[in-house]
Kinemage of the C-alpha trace (Angstrom):
@kinemage 1
@onewidth
@group {chain A} dominant
@subgroup {mainchain}
@vectorlist {calphas} color= white
{ca met a 1} P 129.655 149.833 71.585
{ca lys a 2} L 133.419 150.389 72.331
{ca thr a 3} L 133.863 149.082 75.670
{ca phe a 4} L 132.049 146.282 77.883
{ca ser a 5} L 133.196 145.610 81.555
{ca ser a 6} L 132.983 142.320 82.734
{ca arg a 7} L 131.382 141.332 85.708
{ca leu a 8} L 133.859 138.101 85.908
{ca pro a 9} L 136.915 138.987 84.260
{ca gln a 10} L 139.196 136.631 85.424
{ca val a 11} L 136.694 133.892 84.264
{ca gly a 12} L 137.631 132.011 80.970
{ca thr a 13} L 136.110 128.858 79.576
{ca thr a 14} L 136.128 125.784 81.896
{ca ile a 15} L 138.938 123.558 82.420
{ca phe a 16} L 136.116 120.716 81.383
{ca thr a 17} L 135.296 122.038 78.244
{ca val a 18} L 138.963 122.693 77.283
{ca met a 19} L 140.235 119.261 78.000
{ca ser a 20} L 137.045 117.805 76.296
{ca arg a 21} L 137.757 119.722 73.274
{ca leu a 22} L 141.366 118.747 73.359
{ca ala a 23} L 140.338 115.348 73.520
{ca asn a 24} L 138.195 115.441 70.543
{ca glu a 25} L 140.859 117.459 68.300
{ca his a 26} L 143.672 114.675 69.059
{ca gly a 27} L 141.489 111.612 69.255
{ca ala a 28} L 142.508 111.016 72.943
{ca ile a 29} L 140.293 108.568 75.208
{ca asn a 30} L 138.433 111.148 76.976
{ca leu a 31} L 138.595 110.404 81.126
{ca ser a 32} L 138.762 114.242 81.634
{ca gln a 33} L 135.134 115.194 81.746
{ca gly a 34} L 132.675 113.746 84.474
{ca phe a 35} L 130.136 111.601 82.367
{ca pro a 36} L 129.512 108.155 81.437
{ca asp a 37} L 130.008 106.810 77.897
{ca phe a 38} L 127.286 104.110 78.630
{ca ser a 39} L 123.629 104.588 78.541
{ca pro a 40} L 121.149 105.034 80.895
{ca pro a 41} L 118.366 102.649 82.113
{ca ala a 42} L 116.159 101.327 78.799
{ca leu a 43} L 112.992 101.896 81.130
{ca leu a 44} L 113.750 105.522 81.879
{ca leu a 45} L 114.239 106.387 77.799
{ca glu a 46} L 111.014 104.277 77.397
{ca arg a 47} L 109.314 106.679 80.019
{ca val a 48} L 110.304 109.753 78.543
{ca thr a 49} L 109.240 108.921 75.246
{ca his a 50} L 105.888 107.613 76.434
{ca his a 51} L 104.987 111.424 78.553
{ca met a 52} L 106.056 113.285 75.161
{ca gln a 53} L 103.752 111.234 73.356
{ca ala a 54} L 101.306 111.540 75.869
{ca gly a 55} L 101.308 115.096 75.816
{ca ala a 56} L 103.251 116.353 78.697
{ca asn a 57} L 105.023 119.011 76.578
{ca gln a 58} L 103.879 122.179 77.990
{ca tyr a 59} L 105.153 123.973 81.209
{ca pro a 60} L 105.147 121.590 84.483
{ca pro a 61} L 104.655 123.398 87.993
{ca met a 62} L 107.290 125.618 88.682
{ca ala a 63} L 108.372 123.519 91.864
{ca gly a 64} L 108.563 120.329 89.734
{ca val a 65} L 105.762 117.735 88.939
{ca leu a 66} L 104.148 116.564 92.035
{ca pro a 67} L 104.960 112.696 91.564
{ca leu a 68} L 108.567 113.230 91.389
{ca arg a 69} L 108.710 115.508 94.601
{ca glu a 70} L 106.971 112.477 96.073
{ca ala a 71} L 109.512 110.024 94.960
{ca ile a 72} L 112.375 112.768 95.900
{ca ala a 73} L 110.402 112.741 99.730
{ca glu a 74} L 110.227 108.928 99.799
{ca lys a 75} L 113.628 108.358 99.165
{ca val a 76} L 115.067 111.142 101.379
{ca ala a 77} L 112.921 109.804 104.049
{ca ala a 78} L 114.176 106.374 103.723
{ca leu a 79} L 117.902 107.070 103.190
{ca tyr a 80} L 118.251 109.693 106.059
{ca gly a 81} L 115.069 109.538 107.909
{ca ala a 82} L 114.263 113.218 106.797
{ca asn a 83} L 110.528 114.264 106.395
{ca tyr a 84} L 110.934 117.122 103.505
{ca asp a 85} L 107.110 118.746 102.699
{ca val a 86} L 106.636 117.926 98.705
{ca glu a 87} L 104.874 121.409 98.602
{ca thr a 88} L 107.357 123.916 100.394
{ca glu a 89} L 110.464 121.829 100.555
{ca ile a 90} L 111.376 120.076 97.614
{ca thr a 91} L 112.314 121.933 94.147
{ca val a 92} L 113.498 120.184 91.151
{ca thr a 93} L 116.032 121.850 89.218
{ca ala a 94} L 117.714 122.452 85.872
{ca gly a 95} L 120.894 120.177 87.186
{ca ala a 96} L 123.065 120.915 90.121
{ca thr a 97} L 124.764 123.617 88.893
{ca gln a 98} L 121.782 125.810 88.749
{ca ala a 99} L 120.487 124.765 92.107
{ca ile a 100} L 123.882 125.820 93.499
{ca phe a 101} L 123.885 128.852 91.879
{ca thr a 102} L 119.987 129.823 92.808
{ca ala a 103} L 120.955 128.921 96.500
{ca ile a 104} L 124.074 131.203 96.434
{ca thr a 105} L 121.843 133.693 94.853
{ca ala a 106} L 119.305 133.584 97.391
{ca cys a 107} L 121.381 133.966 100.360
{ca val a 108} L 124.509 136.040 99.395
{ca arg a 109} L 124.482 139.780 99.685
{ca pro a 110} L 127.403 142.631 99.245
{ca gly a 111} L 129.822 142.210 102.076
{ca asp a 112} L 129.025 138.626 102.946
{ca glu a 113} L 131.310 136.091 103.264
{ca val a 114} L 131.312 132.367 102.054
{ca ile a 115} L 133.456 129.628 103.145
{ca val a 116} L 134.459 126.997 100.574
{ca phe a 117} L 137.012 124.205 100.665
{ca ala a 118} L 139.814 123.984 97.994
{ca pro a 119} L 140.171 122.005 95.482
{ca val a 120} L 136.742 123.663 94.736
{ca tyr a 121} L 134.257 123.020 92.023
{ca asp a 122} L 134.646 125.742 89.449
{ca ser a 123} L 131.132 127.213 89.287
{ca tyr a 124} L 130.994 128.201 93.170
{ca leu a 125} L 133.331 131.363 93.344
{ca pro a 126} L 131.800 133.026 90.117
{ca ala a 127} L 128.303 132.669 91.562
{ca ile a 128} L 129.381 133.973 95.128
{ca glu a 129} L 131.181 136.941 93.012
{ca leu a 130} L 128.164 138.087 91.185
{ca gln a 131} L 126.336 138.519 94.266
{ca gly a 132} L 128.935 140.805 95.592
{ca gly a 133} L 130.177 138.120 98.374
{ca thr a 134} L 133.686 137.008 99.461
{ca ala a 135} L 135.024 133.708 99.140
{ca lys a 136} L 137.082 132.653 101.813
{ca val a 137} L 138.913 129.489 100.869
{ca ile a 138} L 140.237 126.668 102.961
{ca asn a 139} L 142.834 124.834 101.337
{ca leu a 140} L 142.338 120.880 101.614
{ca ala a 141} L 146.077 119.283 101.766
{ca pro a 142} L 146.844 115.627 99.661
{ca pro a 143} L 146.512 112.925 100.132
{ca gly a 144} L 143.513 112.838 102.493
{ca phe a 145} L 142.188 116.306 101.783
{ca arg a 146} L 140.342 116.124 104.969
{ca pro a 147} L 138.555 119.423 106.528
{ca asn a 148} L 140.891 121.248 109.151
{ca trp a 149} L 138.173 122.176 111.868
{ca ala a 150} L 140.513 124.699 113.593
{ca glu a 151} L 141.004 126.433 110.718
{ca val a 152} L 137.140 126.630 109.902
{ca ala a 153} L 136.332 127.721 113.358
{ca ala a 154} L 139.183 130.427 112.877
{ca thr a 155} L 137.931 131.341 109.464
{ca ile a 156} L 134.115 132.117 110.826
{ca asn a 157} L 132.771 135.618 112.036
{ca thr a 158} L 130.034 137.896 111.904
{ca arg a 159} L 130.518 138.322 107.966
{ca thr a 160} L 129.972 134.704 107.299
{ca arg a 161} L 126.923 134.074 105.738
{ca leu a 162} L 126.969 130.421 103.987
{ca ile a 163} L 129.648 127.402 104.205
{ca ile a 164} L 129.544 125.291 101.017
{ca leu a 165} L 130.714 121.600 101.312
{ca asn a 166} L 130.948 118.966 98.741
{ca thr a 167} L 130.747 115.263 99.878
{ca pro a 168} L 131.584 112.847 98.322
{ca his a 169} L 134.028 115.177 97.038
{ca asn a 170} L 135.111 116.210 93.334
{ca pro a 171} L 137.784 115.980 92.288
{ca thr a 172} L 139.308 114.401 95.438
{ca gly a 173} L 136.901 111.336 96.065
{ca thr a 174} L 136.954 112.152 99.867
{ca val a 175} L 134.120 111.776 101.980
{ca trp a 176} L 133.090 113.386 104.941
{ca thr a 177} L 132.310 111.411 108.122
{ca ala a 178} L 129.678 111.638 110.451
{ca asp a 179} L 132.131 113.258 112.983
{ca asp a 180} L 132.823 116.131 110.269
{ca met a 181} L 129.144 116.596 110.541
{ca arg a 182} L 129.201 116.978 114.368
{ca glu a 183} L 132.138 119.402 114.012
{ca leu a 184} L 130.301 121.227 111.623
{ca ser a 185} L 127.136 121.434 113.794
{ca arg a 186} L 128.793 122.626 116.838
{ca leu a 187} L 130.604 125.434 114.991
{ca val a 188} L 127.222 126.935 113.572
{ca cys a 189} L 125.483 126.242 116.552
{ca asn a 190} L 123.653 129.532 117.649
{ca thr a 191} L 124.825 131.317 114.550
{ca asp a 192} L 122.531 132.394 111.451
{ca ile a 193} L 124.975 130.673 108.744
{ca val a 194} L 123.326 128.937 106.105
{ca leu a 195} L 124.804 125.621 104.915
{ca leu a 196} L 124.727 124.498 101.241
{ca gly a 197} L 125.543 120.783 100.558
{ca asp a 198} L 126.639 119.952 97.208
{ca glu a 199} L 125.916 115.937 97.520
{ca val a 200} L 125.416 114.929 93.618
{ca tyr a 201} L 127.671 112.171 94.098
{ca glu a 202} L 125.727 110.918 97.437
{ca his a 203} L 125.044 107.456 96.196
{ca ile a 204} L 128.501 106.693 94.703
{ca ile a 205} L 130.143 106.171 98.273
{ca phe a 206} L 132.472 103.100 99.074
{ca asn a 207} L 132.959 103.086 102.471
{ca gly a 208} L 129.750 103.161 104.641
{ca pro a 209} L 126.723 105.737 104.530
{ca his a 210} L 126.843 108.659 103.225
{ca ala a 211} L 126.833 111.711 106.057
{ca ser a 212} L 124.109 114.146 104.364
{ca leu a 213} L 123.330 117.369 105.793
{ca ala a 214} L 119.709 116.091 105.827
{ca arg a 215} L 120.712 113.246 108.031
{ca thr a 216} L 121.002 115.598 111.198
{ca ala a 217} L 118.015 117.693 112.441
{ca glu a 218} L 120.446 120.628 113.699
{ca leu a 219} L 122.084 120.719 110.116
{ca arg a 220} L 119.047 120.258 107.924
{ca glu a 221} L 117.136 123.330 109.732
{ca arg a 222} L 119.788 125.455 108.084
{ca ser a 223} L 120.638 123.546 104.937
{ca phe a 224} L 120.010 123.776 101.044
{ca val a 225} L 120.738 120.061 100.037
{ca val a 226} L 121.682 119.306 96.257
{ca ser a 227} L 121.574 115.908 94.604
{ca ser a 228} L 121.600 115.096 90.946
{ca phe a 229} L 119.656 112.824 88.952
{ca gly a 230} L 122.047 113.043 86.222
{ca lys a 231} L 124.931 111.372 88.263
{ca thr a 232} L 122.646 108.598 89.609
{ca phe a 233} L 120.931 107.634 86.579
{ca his a 234} L 123.594 108.157 83.744
{ca ile a 235} L 121.897 111.390 82.293
{ca thr a 236} L 124.014 114.163 83.048
{ca gly a 237} L 123.137 115.503 79.464
{ca trp a 238} L 119.314 115.842 80.786
{ca lys a 239} L 120.500 118.361 83.137
{ca ile a 240} L 118.317 117.673 86.284
{ca ala a 241} L 118.470 117.633 89.932
{ca tyr a 242} L 116.851 118.958 92.822
{ca cys a 243} L 117.248 120.790 96.011
{ca leu a 244} L 116.059 120.167 99.477
{ca ala a 245} L 115.586 123.050 102.121
{ca pro a 246} L 113.246 123.762 104.991
{ca ala a 247} L 110.474 125.941 104.147
{ca ala a 248} L 111.619 129.484 104.701
{ca leu a 249} L 114.952 128.811 102.702
{ca thr a 250} L 112.624 127.099 100.078
{ca ala a 251} L 110.667 130.212 99.718
{ca glu a 252} L 113.540 132.334 99.162
{ca phe a 253} L 115.602 129.776 96.491
{ca arg a 254} L 111.871 129.803 94.736
{ca lys a 255} L 112.148 133.552 94.160
{ca val a 256} L 115.003 133.147 92.142
{ca his a 257} L 114.452 129.898 90.760
{ca gln a 258} L 111.382 131.282 89.054
{ca phe a 259} L 113.375 134.104 87.221
{ca asn a 260} L 116.369 132.121 86.226
{ca val a 261} L 114.783 129.126 84.570
{ca phe a 262} L 111.135 129.014 86.015
{ca thr a 263} L 110.954 125.008 85.529
{ca val a 264} L 112.455 122.095 84.110
{ca his a 265} L 111.651 119.596 81.535
{ca his a 266} L 108.322 118.060 81.598
{ca pro a 267} L 108.701 114.676 80.245
{ca ser a 268} L 111.897 114.041 81.797
{ca gln a 269} L 110.293 114.599 85.320
{ca leu a 270} L 107.592 112.295 84.772
{ca ala a 271} L 109.628 109.539 83.459
{ca leu a 272} L 112.006 109.953 86.608
{ca ala a 273} L 109.179 109.444 89.062
{ca asp a 274} L 108.000 106.251 87.041
{ca phe a 275} L 111.561 105.210 87.305
{ca met a 276} L 111.800 105.696 90.760
{ca arg a 277} L 109.083 103.655 91.383
{ca ala a 278} L 109.535 100.884 89.183
{ca glu a 279} L 113.268 100.455 90.259
{ca pro a 280} L 113.430 101.524 93.965
{ca gly a 281} L 116.654 99.507 94.308
{ca phe a 282} L 118.755 101.375 91.270
{ca ala a 283} L 120.564 103.974 93.310
{ca ala a 284} L 121.208 101.643 96.218
{ca gly a 285} L 123.418 99.517 93.516
{ca leu a 286} L 125.111 102.449 92.396
{ca ala a 287} L 128.066 102.063 94.793
{ca ala a 288} L 128.826 98.766 93.793
{ca phe a 289} L 128.364 99.494 90.369
{ca tyr a 290} L 130.923 102.186 90.297
{ca gln a 291} L 133.293 100.588 93.060
{ca ala a 292} L 133.768 97.567 90.403
{ca lys a 293} L 134.583 100.417 88.010
{ca arg a 294} L 137.300 101.933 90.263
{ca asp a 295} L 138.977 98.953 91.322
{ca phe a 296} L 138.820 97.822 87.373
{ca phe a 297} L 140.555 101.277 86.513
{ca arg a 298} L 143.148 100.908 89.350
{ca ala a 299} L 144.021 97.223 88.274
{ca gln a 300} L 144.656 98.658 84.860
{ca leu a 301} L 147.213 101.093 86.217
{ca ala a 302} L 149.072 98.566 88.237
{ca gly a 303} L 152.745 98.660 87.324
{ca ser a 304} L 152.451 101.994 85.737
{ca arg a 305} L 154.579 104.999 86.968
{ca phe a 306} L 151.305 106.784 88.284
{ca glu a 307} L 150.647 106.796 91.992
{ca leu a 308} L 147.042 106.298 92.829
{ca leu a 309} L 145.596 108.600 95.405
{ca pro a 310} L 142.581 106.958 97.678
{ca ser a 311} L 139.200 107.057 96.065
{ca asp a 312} L 136.200 106.439 98.666
{ca gly a 313} L 133.496 108.159 96.710
{ca thr a 314} L 132.368 109.968 93.442
{ca tyr a 315} L 133.580 108.117 90.221
{ca phe a 316} L 136.909 109.997 89.840
{ca gln a 317} L 140.557 108.919 90.889
{ca leu a 318} L 143.347 111.294 91.458
{ca ala a 319} L 147.193 110.255 90.873
{ca arg a 320} L 150.488 111.643 91.103
{ca tyr a 321} L 152.822 111.865 88.088
{ca glu a 322} L 156.193 112.661 89.489
{ca arg a 323} L 157.808 109.297 88.609
{ca ile a 324} L 156.865 110.485 84.907
{ca asn a 325} L 157.915 114.198 84.658
{ca arg a 326} L 157.829 117.215 86.953
{ca met a 327} L 155.763 119.261 84.686
{ca pro a 328} L 153.016 121.700 86.125
{ca asp a 329} L 150.061 119.853 86.290
{ca thr a 330} L 148.011 121.755 83.425
{ca glu a 331} L 151.316 121.137 81.214
{ca phe a 332} L 151.233 117.541 82.072
{ca ala a 333} L 147.447 116.912 81.106
{ca arg a 334} L 148.008 118.631 77.634
{ca trp a 335} L 151.052 116.457 77.211
{ca leu a 336} L 148.998 113.466 78.016
{ca thr a 337} L 146.266 114.206 75.977
{ca ile a 338} L 148.157 115.380 72.807
{ca glu a 339} L 150.889 112.850 72.855
{ca lys a 340} L 149.812 109.833 74.894
{ca gly a 341} L 146.217 109.979 74.122
{ca val a 342} L 144.357 110.103 77.234
{ca ala a 343} L 142.598 112.982 78.580
{ca val a 344} L 142.731 113.960 82.182
{ca ile a 345} L 141.924 117.278 84.534
{ca pro a 346} L 144.791 118.917 86.103
{ca val a 347} L 143.606 119.357 89.632
{ca ser a 348} L 145.163 122.990 90.006
{ca ala a 349} L 142.223 123.935 88.023
{ca phe a 350} L 140.088 123.399 91.109
{ca met a 351} L 142.647 125.760 93.290
{ca pro a 352} L 141.600 129.524 93.354
{ca asp a 353} L 145.363 130.577 94.179
{ca gly a 354} L 146.446 127.901 91.398
{ca thr a 355} L 148.220 125.513 93.760
{ca asp a 356} L 149.655 122.589 92.074
{ca his a 357} L 150.142 119.645 93.799
{ca gly a 358} L 151.197 117.658 90.860
{ca leu a 359} L 148.273 115.591 90.533
{ca ile a 360} L 145.602 114.816 87.925
{ca arg a 361} L 141.951 113.553 87.683
{ca phe a 362} L 140.687 110.701 85.712
{ca cys a 363} L 136.787 109.792 85.331
{ca phe a 364} L 136.202 106.088 85.705
{ca ala a 365} L 132.674 106.534 84.721
{ca lys a 366} L 133.531 104.417 81.523
{ca asn a 367} L 132.800 100.942 79.908
{ca glu a 368} L 135.306 98.470 80.608
{ca thr a 369} L 136.764 98.535 77.039
{ca thr a 370} L 137.384 102.422 77.327
{ca leu a 371} L 139.005 101.783 80.672
{ca ala a 372} L 140.995 99.000 79.466
{ca ala a 373} L 142.387 101.009 76.320
{ca ala a 374} L 142.998 103.864 78.604
{ca gly a 375} L 144.922 101.574 80.877
{ca glu a 376} L 146.944 100.205 77.850
{ca lys a 377} L 148.110 103.382 77.055
{ca leu a 378} L 148.499 104.621 80.579
{ca arg a 379} L 150.926 101.802 81.387
{ca ala a 380} L 152.999 102.671 78.389
{ca val a 381} L 153.816 106.533 79.735
């Protein structure tokens, strides 16, 4: 073969892989990629082993095992007052990225426009492009990174097919409010616009209840809502999540799902169902758990030359570094990793137009010993 034309010619290796590899190469403390360095609950691990040994090693149902879909339905009803049908409106997926890709594939056609908010998680735009859609990027500005609803209204037109929102927001830690959801509802009322909510950090929110798309009937009826067991139960490597949607949208979602993954690891699903029933308060305790880590990490940087931005949700902390030097953020992230021994993510990697606000992202989903060791290095920078 002499030539091969790429469908994603601008796409390279993700910044998360790049920075984690650099951390490994230089023995740096990895506060870049968003994964915990501590173990999931022991009971959850025990239940996976149990179900493997009990014979749950063949294909589960395409939509996910019934006990897990029932546990999801109970959780969502208790949290948001939303009743999703376990047979027609809940699908277990191979991670949140697969769920997001599947929802985009199910909705977006050539010529459609999709509104996204930047900083934007890196999987959204390639998925839109692969379906022949056009991303209409609305940049959020620091330090608050709040949506400008007048700009959103001006961007919506007859070609707008989908709006993707991410709250709590990666990488900024911004949390959308009930007022934001009311504005969104007003804008999409009397349209055929579909919404896709990336809500994988729904339980990691530090200031009040999560404003889920599932909470409001007018939004719920047009929304895919994606959540992540990986983020909730410290099992990012299991790649398991779920998607909620009304029956008509779920039917289209499953048409794609059955051909891009078909189904998800069987014993893990059963183990999660068992754990959710045995420890129903685990997710509710996640906000306090991570708020303590956030506060510990912020205390570690007290007296440093980093300027910390607010973090109202997720397990990420943004920081300015202009009092240290004026490097572009990508160069600074490499320098900090190689020369100072702490790996971070440059926020410009989340900006499709490359806008550089002089910000880096730390992940504080780590043991306190890890955060303390990183803090010692960062205070010396």
